[in-house]
LONUPA-924935 format. One record per atom (N, C-alpha, C): residue number from 1; residue in one letter; chain; atom name; x, y, z. Coordinates in Angstrom, 2 decimals. Example, Ala and Ser with C-alpha at 12.3 -4.5 7.8 and 13.67 -1.06 7.14 Angstrom:
2
+-----+------+-------+------+---------+---------+---------+
!  nr ! rest ! kette ! atom !    east !   north !      up !
+-----+------+-------+------+---------+---------+---------+
!   1 !    a !     A !    N !   13.19 !   -5.69 !    7.80 !
!   1 !    a !     A !   CA !   12.30 !   -4.50 !    7.80 !
!   1 !    a !     A !    C !   13.20 !   -3.30 !    7.80 !
!   2 !    s !     A !    N !   12.85 !   -2.25 !    7.08 !
!   2 !    s !     A !   CA !   13.67 !   -1.06 !    7.14 !
!   2 !    s !     A !    C !   12.90 !    0.03 !    7.87 !
+-----+------+-------+------+---------+---------+---------+
This chain:
122
+-----+------+-------+------+---------+---------+---------+
!  nr ! rest ! kette ! atom !    east !   north !      up !
+-----+------+-------+------+---------+---------+---------+
!   1 !    m !     A !    N !    0.93 !   -1.03 !    0.23 !
!   1 !    m !     A !   CA !   -0.35 !   -0.15 !    0.20 !
!   1 !    m !     A !    C !    1.02 !    1.41 !   -0.10 !
!   2 !    t !     A !    N !    0.52 !    2.16 !   -0.93 !
!   2 !    t !     A !   CA !    1.27 !    3.54 !   -0.56 !
!   2 !    t !     A !    C !    0.60 !    4.56 !   -0.17 !
!   3 !    s !     A !    N !    1.24 !    5.31 !    0.42 !
!   3 !    s !     A !   CA !    0.71 !    6.43 !    1.11 !
!   3 !    s !     A !    C !   -0.17 !    7.63 !    0.46 !
!   4 !    e !     A !    N !   -1.60 !    8.17 !    0.57 !
!   4 !    e !     A !   CA !   -2.33 !    8.96 !   -0.55 !
!   4 !    e !     A !    C !   -2.79 !    9.91 !    0.25 !
!   5 !    q !     A !    N !   -2.25 !   10.68 !    0.84 !
!   5 !    q !     A !   CA !   -2.40 !   11.80 !    2.23 !
!   5 !    q !     A !    C !   -3.60 !   13.01 !    1.70 !
!   6 !    t !     A !    N !   -3.67 !   12.86 !    0.39 !
!   6 !    t !     A !   CA !   -4.58 !   13.95 !   -0.57 !
!   6 !    t !     A !    C !   -5.97 !   12.98 !   -0.59 !
!   7 !    d !     A !    N !   -6.05 !   12.03 !   -0.28 !
!   7 !    d !     A !   CA !   -6.67 !   10.98 !   -0.55 !
!   7 !    d !     A !    C !   -8.02 !   11.20 !    0.68 !
!   8 !    d !     A !    N !   -7.77 !   11.41 !    1.94 !
!   8 !    d !     A !   CA !   -8.34 !   11.20 !    3.13 !
!   8 !    d !     A !    C !   -9.16 !   10.05 !    3.38 !
!   9 !    w !     A !    N !   -7.82 !    8.89 !    3.15 !
!   9 !    w !     A !   CA !   -8.76 !    7.54 !    3.52 !
!   9 !    w !     A !    C !   -9.22 !    7.77 !    5.30 !
!  10 !    l !     A !    N !  -10.07 !    6.75 !    5.11 !
!  10 !    l !     A !   CA !  -10.19 !    6.45 !    7.12 !
!  10 !    l !     A !    C !  -10.46 !    4.69 !    6.92 !
!  11 !    v !     A !    N !  -10.04 !    4.06 !    8.13 !
!  11 !    v !     A !   CA !   -9.84 !    3.01 !    8.33 !
!  11 !    v !     A !    C !  -10.07 !    2.90 !    9.68 !
!  12 !    a !     A !    N !  -12.02 !    2.22 !   10.19 !
!  12 !    a !     A !   CA !  -12.65 !    2.27 !   11.35 !
!  12 !    a !     A !    C !  -12.60 !    0.94 !   11.89 !
!  13 !    c !     A !    N !  -12.13 !    0.30 !   12.95 !
!  13 !    c !     A !   CA !  -12.54 !   -0.96 !   13.52 !
!  13 !    c !     A !    C !  -13.92 !   -0.40 !   14.66 !
!  14 !    l !     A !    N !  -14.69 !   -1.32 !   14.40 !
!  14 !    l !     A !   CA !  -15.85 !   -1.08 !   15.22 !
!  14 !    l !     A !    C !  -16.15 !   -2.42 !   16.19 !
!  15 !    c !     A !    N !  -15.61 !   -2.08 !   16.98 !
!  15 !    c !     A !   CA !  -15.85 !   -3.67 !   18.31 !
!  15 !    c !     A !    C !  -16.00 !   -2.85 !   19.50 !
!  16 !    a !     A !    N !  -15.87 !   -3.81 !   20.23 !
!  16 !    a !     A !   CA !  -16.44 !   -3.73 !   21.68 !
!  16 !    a !     A !    C !  -15.38 !   -3.89 !   23.08 !
!  17 !    q !     A !    N !  -15.30 !   -3.32 !   23.91 !
!  17 !    q !     A !   CA !  -14.50 !   -3.45 !   25.00 !
!  17 !    q !     A !    C !  -14.57 !   -4.58 !   25.73 !
!  18 !    w !     A !    N !  -15.63 !   -5.33 !   25.34 !
!  18 !    w !     A !   CA !  -15.42 !   -6.83 !   26.46 !
!  18 !    w !     A !    C !  -15.02 !   -7.82 !   25.65 !
!  19 !    c !     A !    N !  -15.16 !   -7.72 !   24.08 !
!  19 !    c !     A !   CA !  -14.89 !   -8.96 !   23.07 !
!  19 !    c !     A !    C !  -13.43 !   -8.77 !   23.15 !
!  20 !    g !     A !    N !  -12.68 !  -10.43 !   23.30 !
!  20 !    g !     A !   CA !  -11.23 !  -10.51 !   23.63 !
!  20 !    g !     A !    C !  -10.67 !  -10.54 !   22.84 !
!  21 !    t !     A !    N !  -11.41 !  -11.02 !   21.22 !
!  21 !    t !     A !   CA !  -11.22 !  -10.55 !   19.91 !
!  21 !    t !     A !    C !  -10.68 !   -9.66 !   19.50 !
!  22 !    c !     A !    N !  -11.88 !   -8.64 !   19.91 !
!  22 !    c !     A !   CA !  -11.26 !   -7.19 !   19.43 !
!  22 !    c !     A !    C !  -10.30 !   -6.55 !   20.25 !
!  23 !    r !     A !    N !   -9.74 !   -6.90 !   21.21 !
!  23 !    r !     A !   CA !   -8.36 !   -6.42 !   21.87 !
!  23 !    r !     A !    C !   -7.21 !   -7.35 !   21.57 !
!  24 !    d !     A !    N !   -7.27 !   -8.48 !   21.04 !
!  24 !    d !     A !   CA !   -6.50 !   -8.94 !   20.19 !
!  24 !    d !     A !    C !   -6.02 !   -8.36 !   19.00 !
!  25 !    y !     A !    N !   -6.71 !   -8.46 !   18.51 !
!  25 !    y !     A !   CA !   -6.81 !   -7.52 !   16.94 !
!  25 !    y !     A !    C !   -6.23 !   -6.25 !   16.90 !
!  26 !    r !     A !    N !   -6.62 !   -5.54 !   18.13 !
!  26 !    r !     A !   CA !   -6.45 !   -4.00 !   18.27 !
!  26 !    r !     A !    C !   -4.63 !   -3.86 !   17.77 !
!  27 !    t !     A !    N !   -3.82 !   -4.46 !   18.44 !
!  27 !    t !     A !   CA !   -2.42 !   -4.64 !   18.37 !
!  27 !    t !     A !    C !   -1.98 !   -4.84 !   17.12 !
!  28 !    a !     A !    N !   -2.53 !   -5.74 !   16.18 !
!  28 !    a !     A !   CA !   -2.22 !   -5.60 !   14.80 !
!  28 !    a !     A !    C !   -2.53 !   -4.61 !   14.18 !
!  29 !    f !     A !    N !   -4.13 !   -3.89 !   14.62 !
!  29 !    f !     A !   CA !   -4.82 !   -2.74 !   13.78 !
!  29 !    f !     A !    C !   -3.86 !   -1.54 !   13.65 !
!  30 !    e !     A !    N !   -3.02 !   -1.56 !   15.33 !
!  30 !    e !     A !   CA !   -2.32 !   -0.44 !   15.92 !
!  30 !    e !     A !    C !   -0.90 !   -0.35 !   14.60 !
!  31 !    a !     A !    N !   -0.60 !   -1.17 !   14.50 !
!  31 !    a !     A !   CA !    0.80 !   -1.36 !   13.95 !
!  31 !    a !     A !    C !    0.61 !   -1.50 !   12.35 !
!  32 !    l !     A !    N !   -0.51 !   -1.76 !   11.95 !
!  32 !    l !     A !   CA !   -0.94 !   -1.16 !   10.50 !
!  32 !    l !     A !    C !   -0.93 !    0.30 !   10.33 !
!  33 !    a !     A !    N !   -1.63 !    0.67 !   11.44 !
!  33 !    a !     A !   CA !   -1.47 !    2.24 !   11.50 !
!  33 !    a !     A !    C !   -0.24 !    2.95 !   11.28 !
!  34 !    r !     A !    N !    0.53 !    2.80 !   12.37 !
!  34 !    r !     A !   CA !    1.89 !    2.96 !   12.31 !
!  34 !    r !     A !    C !    2.40 !    2.95 !   10.55 !
!  35 !    e !     A !    N !    2.05 !    1.93 !    9.86 !
!  35 !    e !     A !   CA !    2.94 !    1.47 !    8.83 !
!  35 !    e !     A !    C !    2.13 !    2.44 !    7.41 !
!  36 !    h !     A !    N !    1.31 !    3.11 !    8.00 !
!  36 !    h !     A !   CA !    0.36 !    4.16 !    7.12 !
!  36 !    h !     A !    C !   -0.05 !    5.16 !    7.76 !
!  37 !    p !     A !    N !    0.94 !    5.80 !    8.17 !
!  37 !    p !     A !   CA !    0.88 !    7.03 !    8.90 !
!  37 !    p !     A !    C !   -0.73 !    8.94 !    7.91 !
!  38 !    a !     A !    N !   -0.05 !    8.29 !    6.64 !
!  38 !    a !     A !   CA !   -1.09 !    8.79 !    6.13 !
!  38 !    a !     A !    C !   -2.59 !    8.86 !    5.91 !
!  39 !    w !     A !    N !   -3.00 !    7.45 !    6.37 !
!  39 !    w !     A !   CA !   -4.29 !    7.06 !    6.80 !
!  39 !    w !     A !    C !   -4.70 !    7.28 !    7.99 !
!  40 !    r !     A !    N !   -5.88 !    7.74 !    8.26 !
!  40 !    r !     A !   CA !   -6.34 !    7.91 !    9.35 !
!  40 !    r !     A !    C !   -7.27 !    6.52 !   10.36 !
!  41 !    f !     A !    N !   -6.76 !    5.81 !   10.89 !
!  41 !    f !     A !   CA !   -6.76 !    4.67 !   11.67 !
!  41 !    f !     A !    C !   -7.45 !    4.98 !   12.87 !
!  42 !    v !     A !    N !   -9.06 !    4.51 !   12.63 !
!  42 !    v !     A !   CA !   -9.50 !    4.95 !   14.25 !
!  42 !    v !     A !    C !  -10.31 !    3.52 !   14.99 !
!  43 !    w !     A !    N !  -10.60 !    3.87 !   15.91 !
!  43 !    w !     A !   CA !  -11.17 !    2.50 !   17.02 !
!  43 !    w !     A !    C !  -12.55 !    3.47 !   17.23 !
!  44 !    v !     A !    N !  -13.92 !    2.90 !   17.25 !
!  44 !    v !     A !   CA !  -15.27 !    3.24 !   17.64 !
!  44 !    v !     A !    C !  -15.70 !    1.73 !   18.57 !
!  45 !    d !     A !    N !  -15.66 !    2.38 !   19.98 !
!  45 !    d !     A !   CA !  -16.35 !    1.33 !   20.51 !
!  45 !    d !     A !    C !  -17.70 !    1.30 !   20.40 !
!  46 !    i !     A !    N !  -18.51 !    0.28 !   20.14 !
!  46 !    i !     A !   CA !  -19.96 !    0.30 !   19.70 !
!  46 !    i !     A !    C !  -21.12 !    0.43 !   20.95 !
!  47 !    e !     A !    N !  -20.44 !    0.29 !   22.17 !
!  47 !    e !     A !   CA !  -21.08 !    0.47 !   23.15 !
!  47 !    e !     A !    C !  -20.77 !    1.93 !   23.67 !
!  48 !    d !     A !    N !  -19.65 !    2.27 !   23.94 !
!  48 !    d !     A !   CA !  -19.55 !    3.86 !   24.15 !
!  48 !    d !     A !    C !  -19.96 !    4.41 !   23.66 !
!  49 !    d !     A !    N !  -20.32 !    4.16 !   22.07 !
!  49 !    d !     A !   CA !  -20.35 !    5.46 !   21.42 !
!  49 !    d !     A !    C !  -21.96 !    4.89 !   20.71 !
!  50 !    s !     A !    N !  -22.86 !    4.02 !   21.94 !
!  50 !    s !     A !   CA !  -23.96 !    3.62 !   21.14 !
!  50 !    s !     A !    C !  -25.01 !    4.88 !   20.46 !
!  51 !    d !     A !    N !  -24.82 !    5.98 !   21.52 !
!  51 !    d !     A !   CA !  -26.05 !    7.06 !   21.05 !
!  51 !    d !     A !    C !  -25.78 !    7.70 !   19.66 !
!  52 !    a !     A !    N !  -24.41 !    7.83 !   19.60 !
!  52 !    a !     A !   CA !  -24.33 !    8.40 !   18.53 !
!  52 !    a !     A !    C !  -24.68 !    7.16 !   16.62 !
!  53 !    l !     A !    N !  -24.01 !    5.92 !   17.23 !
!  53 !    l !     A !   CA !  -24.34 !    5.08 !   16.23 !
!  53 !    l !     A !    C !  -25.75 !    4.56 !   15.72 !
!  54 !    a !     A !    N !  -26.62 !    4.66 !   17.26 !
!  54 !    a !     A !   CA !  -27.96 !    4.51 !   17.23 !
!  54 !    a !     A !    C !  -28.84 !    4.75 !   15.95 !
!  55 !    p !     A !    N !  -29.11 !    5.99 !   15.50 !
!  55 !    p !     A !   CA !  -29.74 !    6.14 !   14.14 !
!  55 !    p !     A !    C !  -29.11 !    5.54 !   12.98 !
!  56 !    l !     A !    N !  -28.15 !    5.04 !   12.85 !
!  56 !    l !     A !   CA !  -27.52 !    4.27 !   11.54 !
!  56 !    l !     A !    C !  -28.34 !    3.01 !   11.75 !
!  57 !    d !     A !    N !  -28.42 !    2.35 !   12.66 !
!  57 !    d !     A !   CA !  -29.38 !    0.94 !   12.47 !
!  57 !    d !     A !    C !  -27.89 !    0.38 !   12.29 !
!  58 !    l !     A !    N !  -26.72 !   -0.15 !   12.58 !
!  58 !    l !     A !   CA !  -26.31 !   -0.97 !   12.04 !
!  58 !    l !     A !    C !  -26.19 !   -2.63 !   12.27 !
!  59 !    d !     A !    N !  -26.88 !   -2.81 !   13.28 !
!  59 !    d !     A !   CA !  -26.87 !   -4.28 !   13.66 !
!  59 !    d !     A !    C !  -25.43 !   -4.75 !   13.73 !
!  60 !    i !     A !    N !  -24.64 !   -4.57 !   14.28 !
!  60 !    i !     A !   CA !  -23.24 !   -5.05 !   14.25 !
!  60 !    i !     A !    C !  -23.43 !   -6.22 !   15.47 !
!  61 !    e !     A !    N !  -23.02 !   -7.54 !   14.66 !
!  61 !    e !     A !   CA !  -23.09 !   -8.68 !   15.52 !
!  61 !    e !     A !    C !  -21.87 !   -9.50 !   15.43 !
!  62 !    n !     A !    N !  -21.02 !   -9.59 !   14.80 !
!  62 !    n !     A !   CA !  -19.89 !   -9.69 !   14.85 !
!  62 !    n !     A !    C !  -18.34 !   -8.71 !   14.54 !
!  63 !    f !     A !    N !  -17.41 !   -9.50 !   15.16 !
!  63 !    f !     A !   CA !  -15.90 !   -8.34 !   15.42 !
!  63 !    f !     A !    C !  -14.72 !   -9.18 !   14.82 !
!  64 !    p !     A !    N !  -13.81 !   -8.47 !   14.24 !
!  64 !    p !     A !   CA !  -13.80 !   -6.87 !   13.92 !
!  64 !    p !     A !    C !  -14.87 !   -6.63 !   12.76 !
!  65 !    t !     A !    N !  -15.67 !   -5.77 !   12.97 !
!  65 !    t !     A !   CA !  -16.29 !   -5.15 !   11.98 !
!  65 !    t !     A !    C !  -15.43 !   -3.94 !   11.44 !
!  66 !    v !     A !    N !  -15.27 !   -3.49 !   10.34 !
!  66 !    v !     A !   CA !  -14.14 !   -2.49 !    9.38 !
!  66 !    v !     A !    C !  -14.87 !   -1.94 !    8.51 !
!  67 !    l !     A !    N !  -14.39 !   -0.22 !    8.39 !
!  67 !    l !     A !   CA !  -15.12 !    0.66 !    8.12 !
!  67 !    l !     A !    C !  -13.75 !    0.97 !    6.94 !
!  68 !    v !     A !    N !  -14.36 !    1.04 !    5.88 !
!  68 !    v !     A !   CA !  -12.94 !    1.85 !    5.27 !
!  68 !    v !     A !    C !  -13.89 !    3.02 !    4.11 !
!  69 !    a !     A !    N !  -12.60 !    4.11 !    4.39 !
!  69 !    a !     A !   CA !  -13.71 !    5.24 !    3.45 !
!  69 !    a !     A !    C !  -12.55 !    6.09 !    2.99 !
!  70 !    r !     A !    N !  -13.02 !    6.49 !    1.94 !
!  70 !    r !     A !   CA !  -11.80 !    7.79 !    1.13 !
!  70 !    r !     A !    C !  -13.19 !    9.02 !    0.96 !
!  71 !    g !     A !    N !  -12.59 !    9.88 !    1.72 !
!  71 !    g !     A !   CA !  -13.24 !   10.86 !    1.86 !
!  71 !    g !     A !    C !  -14.85 !   10.27 !    2.56 !
!  72 !    a !     A !    N !  -15.88 !   10.66 !    1.50 !
!  72 !    a !     A !   CA !  -17.21 !   10.87 !    2.10 !
!  72 !    a !     A !    C !  -17.61 !    9.29 !    1.66 !
!  73 !    e !     A !    N !  -16.95 !    8.94 !    0.89 !
!  73 !    e !     A !   CA !  -17.18 !    7.81 !   -0.39 !
!  73 !    e !     A !    C !  -16.86 !    6.16 !    0.62 !
!  74 !    l !     A !    N !  -17.78 !    5.60 !    0.94 !
!  74 !    l !     A !   CA !  -17.48 !    4.28 !    1.89 !
!  74 !    l !     A !    C !  -17.29 !    3.00 !    0.67 !
!  75 !    r !     A !    N !  -15.94 !    2.79 !    0.89 !
!  75 !    r !     A !   CA !  -15.31 !    1.63 !    0.41 !
!  75 !    r !     A !    C !  -15.40 !    0.06 !    0.88 !
!  76 !    f !     A !    N !  -15.45 !    0.05 !    1.97 !
!  76 !    f !     A !   CA !  -15.96 !   -1.29 !    2.35 !
!  76 !    f !     A !    C !  -16.84 !   -0.98 !    4.01 !
!  77 !    f !     A !    N !  -17.56 !   -2.17 !    3.96 !
!  77 !    f !     A !   CA !  -17.90 !   -2.02 !    5.75 !
!  77 !    f !     A !    C !  -18.41 !   -3.28 !    5.88 !
!  78 !    g !     A !    N !  -17.95 !   -4.47 !    6.77 !
!  78 !    g !     A !   CA !  -18.11 !   -5.46 !    6.88 !
!  78 !    g !     A !    C !  -17.06 !   -5.94 !    8.13 !
!  79 !    t !     A !    N !  -17.17 !   -7.80 !    8.53 !
!  79 !    t !     A !   CA !  -16.37 !   -8.37 !    9.22 !
!  79 !    t !     A !    C !  -15.46 !   -8.98 !    8.81 !
!  80 !    l !     A !    N !  -14.42 !   -8.59 !    9.24 !
!  80 !    l !     A !   CA !  -12.97 !   -9.59 !    9.03 !
!  80 !    l !     A !    C !  -12.39 !  -10.38 !    9.79 !
!  81 !    l !     A !    N !  -11.67 !  -11.57 !    8.98 !
!  81 !    l !     A !   CA !  -11.38 !  -12.38 !   10.00 !
!  81 !    l !     A !    C !  -10.17 !  -11.70 !   10.64 !
!  82 !    p !     A !    N !  -10.01 !  -11.68 !   12.01 !
!  82 !    p !     A !   CA !   -9.07 !  -10.96 !   12.91 !
!  82 !    p !     A !    C !   -7.43 !  -11.16 !   12.51 !
!  83 !    h !     A !    N !   -7.06 !  -10.77 !   11.43 !
!  83 !    h !     A !   CA !   -5.66 !  -11.73 !   10.92 !
!  83 !    h !     A !    C !   -5.30 !   -9.89 !   10.05 !
!  84 !    a !     A !    N !   -4.35 !   -9.43 !   10.28 !
!  84 !    a !     A !   CA !   -3.36 !   -8.21 !    9.69 !
!  84 !    a !     A !    C !   -3.45 !   -8.67 !    8.41 !
!  85 !    a !     A !    N !   -2.79 !   -9.56 !    7.88 !
!  85 !    a !     A !   CA !   -3.27 !   -9.55 !    6.56 !
!  85 !    a !     A !    C !   -4.51 !   -9.55 !    5.90 !
!  86 !    t !     A !    N !   -5.50 !  -10.12 !    6.42 !
!  86 !    t !     A !   CA !   -6.89 !   -9.75 !    5.98 !
!  86 !    t !     A !    C !   -7.26 !   -8.41 !    5.51 !
!  87 !    l !     A !    N !   -6.78 !   -7.87 !    6.94 !
!  87 !    l !     A !   CA !   -7.25 !   -6.38 !    6.55 !
!  87 !    l !     A !    C !   -6.01 !   -5.79 !    5.38 !
!  88 !    v !     A !    N !   -4.77 !   -6.09 !    5.22 !
!  88 !    v !     A !   CA !   -4.40 !   -5.49 !    3.98 !
!  88 !    v !     A !    C !   -4.63 !   -5.81 !    2.97 !
!  89 !    r !     A !    N !   -5.27 !   -7.01 !    2.98 !
!  89 !    r !     A !   CA !   -6.05 !   -7.24 !    1.60 !
!  89 !    r !     A !    C !   -7.15 !   -6.76 !    1.05 !
!  90 !    t !     A !    N !   -7.82 !   -6.51 !    2.19 !
!  90 !    t !     A !   CA !   -8.87 !   -5.49 !    2.06 !
!  90 !    t !     A !    C !   -8.64 !   -4.18 !    1.89 !
!  91 !    l !     A !    N !   -8.18 !   -3.60 !    2.51 !
!  91 !    l !     A !   CA !   -7.38 !   -2.22 !    2.12 !
!  91 !    l !     A !    C !   -7.18 !   -2.00 !    0.75 !
!  92 !    e !     A !    N !   -6.29 !   -2.93 !    0.19 !
!  92 !    e !     A !   CA !   -5.29 !   -2.85 !   -1.27 !
!  92 !    e !     A !    C !   -6.84 !   -2.89 !   -1.97 !
!  93 !    a !     A !    N !   -7.77 !   -3.90 !   -2.12 !
!  93 !    a !     A !   CA !   -9.14 !   -3.75 !   -2.80 !
!  93 !    a !     A !    C !  -10.11 !   -2.62 !   -2.69 !
!  94 !    a !     A !    N !  -10.24 !   -2.28 !   -1.47 !
!  94 !    a !     A !   CA !  -10.75 !   -0.93 !   -1.51 !
!  94 !    a !     A !    C !  -10.16 !    0.35 !   -2.05 !
!  95 !    r !     A !    N !   -9.26 !    0.15 !   -2.39 !
!  95 !    r !     A !   CA !   -7.98 !    1.33 !   -2.49 !
!  95 !    r !     A !    C !   -8.68 !    1.29 !   -4.52 !
!  96 !    g !     A !    N !   -9.20 !    0.43 !   -4.85 !
!  96 !    g !     A !   CA !   -9.28 !   -0.04 !   -6.58 !
!  96 !    g !     A !    C !  -10.82 !    0.38 !   -7.08 !
!  97 !    a !     A !    N !  -11.66 !    0.08 !   -5.96 !
!  97 !    a !     A !   CA !  -13.08 !    0.12 !   -6.18 !
!  97 !    a !     A !    C !  -14.03 !    0.03 !   -4.59 !
!  98 !    a !     A !    N !  -15.21 !    0.86 !   -4.69 !
!  98 !    a !     A !   CA !  -15.68 !    0.15 !   -3.38 !
!  98 !    a !     A !    C !  -16.45 !   -1.23 !   -3.36 !
!  99 !    l !     A !    N !  -16.38 !   -2.14 !   -2.24 !
!  99 !    l !     A !   CA !  -16.93 !   -3.11 !   -2.12 !
!  99 !    l !     A !    C !  -18.25 !   -3.42 !   -1.33 !
! 100 !    v !     A !    N !  -18.79 !   -2.41 !   -1.46 !
! 100 !    v !     A !   CA !  -20.56 !   -2.11 !   -0.61 !
! 100 !    v !     A !    C !  -21.07 !   -1.36 !   -1.40 !
! 101 !    a !     A !    N !  -22.37 !   -1.70 !   -1.32 !
! 101 !    a !     A !   CA !  -23.27 !   -1.23 !   -1.74 !
! 101 !    a !     A !    C !  -24.68 !   -1.01 !   -0.90 !
! 102 !    l !     A !    N !  -24.38 !    0.41 !   -0.46 !
! 102 !    l !     A !   CA !  -25.24 !    0.93 !    0.35 !
! 102 !    l !     A !    C !  -25.98 !    1.91 !   -0.05 !
! 103 !    p !     A !    N !  -27.30 !    2.57 !    0.38 !
! 103 !    p !     A !   CA !  -27.33 !    3.88 !   -0.16 !
! 103 !    p !     A !    C !  -27.00 !    4.90 !    0.16 !
! 104 !    a !     A !    N !  -26.70 !    5.81 !   -0.68 !
! 104 !    a !     A !   CA !  -25.60 !    6.94 !   -0.60 !
! 104 !    a !     A !    C !  -25.81 !    8.06 !    0.52 !
! 105 !    a !     A !    N !  -27.11 !    8.13 !    1.10 !
! 105 !    a !     A !   CA !  -27.14 !    8.70 !    2.21 !
! 105 !    a !     A !    C !  -26.88 !    8.18 !    3.46 !
! 106 !    q !     A !    N !  -26.81 !    6.73 !    3.08 !
! 106 !    q !     A !   CA !  -26.83 !    5.96 !    4.60 !
! 106 !    q !     A !    C !  -25.27 !    5.48 !    4.71 !
! 107 !    s !     A !    N !  -24.78 !    5.41 !    3.70 !
! 107 !    s !     A !   CA !  -23.46 !    5.73 !    3.43 !
! 107 !    s !     A !    C !  -22.32 !    6.66 !    3.94 !
! 108 !    a !     A !    N !  -23.32 !    7.75 !    3.48 !
! 108 !    a !     A !   CA !  -22.31 !    9.07 !    3.93 !
! 108 !    a !     A !    C !  -22.28 !    9.65 !    5.61 !
! 109 !    a !     A !    N !  -23.61 !    8.87 !    5.86 !
! 109 !    a !     A !   CA !  -24.09 !    9.37 !    7.46 !
! 109 !    a !     A !    C !  -23.02 !    8.20 !    8.11 !
! 110 !    l !     A !    N !  -23.24 !    7.27 !    8.10 !
! 110 !    l !     A !   CA !  -22.04 !    6.42 !    8.91 !
! 110 !    l !     A !    C !  -20.62 !    6.67 !    8.59 !
! 111 !    v !     A !    N !  -20.27 !    7.14 !    7.49 !
! 111 !    v !     A !   CA !  -18.82 !    7.78 !    7.49 !
! 111 !    v !     A !    C !  -18.59 !    8.87 !    7.87 !
! 112 !    a !     A !    N !  -19.58 !    9.92 !    8.19 !
! 112 !    a !     A !   CA !  -19.67 !   11.16 !    8.80 !
! 112 !    a !     A !    C !  -19.30 !   10.62 !   10.61 !
! 113 !    t !     A !    N !  -20.54 !    9.73 !   10.90 !
! 113 !    t !     A !   CA !  -20.24 !    9.77 !   12.07 !
! 113 !    t !     A !    C !  -19.01 !    8.67 !   12.84 !
! 114 !    v !     A !    N !  -18.49 !    7.83 !   11.84 !
! 114 !    v !     A !   CA !  -17.44 !    7.49 !   12.38 !
! 114 !    v !     A !    C !  -16.43 !    8.18 !   12.30 !
! 115 !    r !     A !    N !  -16.29 !    9.40 !   11.52 !
! 115 !    r !     A !   CA !  -15.22 !    9.87 !   11.85 !
! 115 !    r !     A !    C !  -15.20 !   11.10 !   12.90 !
! 116 !    t !     A !    N !  -16.43 !   11.29 !   13.44 !
! 116 !    t !     A !   CA !  -16.49 !   12.52 !   14.49 !
! 116 !    t !     A !    C !  -16.24 !   11.22 !   15.84 !
! 117 !    v !     A !    N !  -16.74 !   10.22 !   15.85 !
! 117 !    v !     A !   CA !  -16.76 !    9.44 !   17.00 !
! 117 !    v !     A !    C !  -15.48 !    8.56 !   17.14 !
! 118 !    g !     A !    N !  -14.58 !    8.19 !   15.61 !
! 118 !    g !     A !   CA !  -13.59 !    7.56 !   16.10 !
! 118 !    g !     A !    C !  -12.39 !    7.85 !   16.79 !
! 119 !    r !     A !    N !  -11.87 !    7.26 !   17.79 !
! 119 !    r !     A !   CA !  -10.20 !    7.46 !   18.54 !
! 119 !    r !     A !    C !   -9.35 !    7.08 !   17.64 !
! 120 !    p !     A !    N !   -8.19 !    7.81 !   17.48 !
! 120 !    p !     A !   CA !   -7.34 !    7.26 !   16.66 !
! 120 !    p !     A !    C !   -6.43 !    6.77 !   17.37 !
! 121 !    v !     A !    N !   -5.73 !    5.45 !   17.02 !
! 121 !    v !     A !   CA !   -5.28 !    4.48 !   17.28 !
! 121 !    v !     A !    C !   -4.21 !    4.52 !   17.51 !
! 122 !    i !     A !    N !   -2.91 !    5.26 !   17.35 !
! 122 !    i !     A !   CA !   -1.90 !    5.73 !   17.67 !
! 122 !    i !     A !    C !   -1.62 !    7.46 !   17.46 !
+-----+------+-------+------+---------+---------+---------+
């Protein structure tokens, strides 16, 4: 992956503090964030930020759930296997094309909310 500062990339992990898989995954997520400082990597605790996320009706049931956006354009939103290599492949694919099909208004609201509530991981 190359750095593209002007593209305003966002990579968010939506997890829960009580989830052991999430806690374990955070180390790999933070390492990837350090490798790609031009991209904004954030962590969203779906319980701590439930009020902000509630209007989006996301129904997150599996972890880690990852969001990738370029500007306001949602490129990926879904559950991944909790491995750094899987996230790297997903980011590479998302750079080339949007990998989700959500209505534009829903996608924009999701990206805007995550940009607001996400906490930087490094």
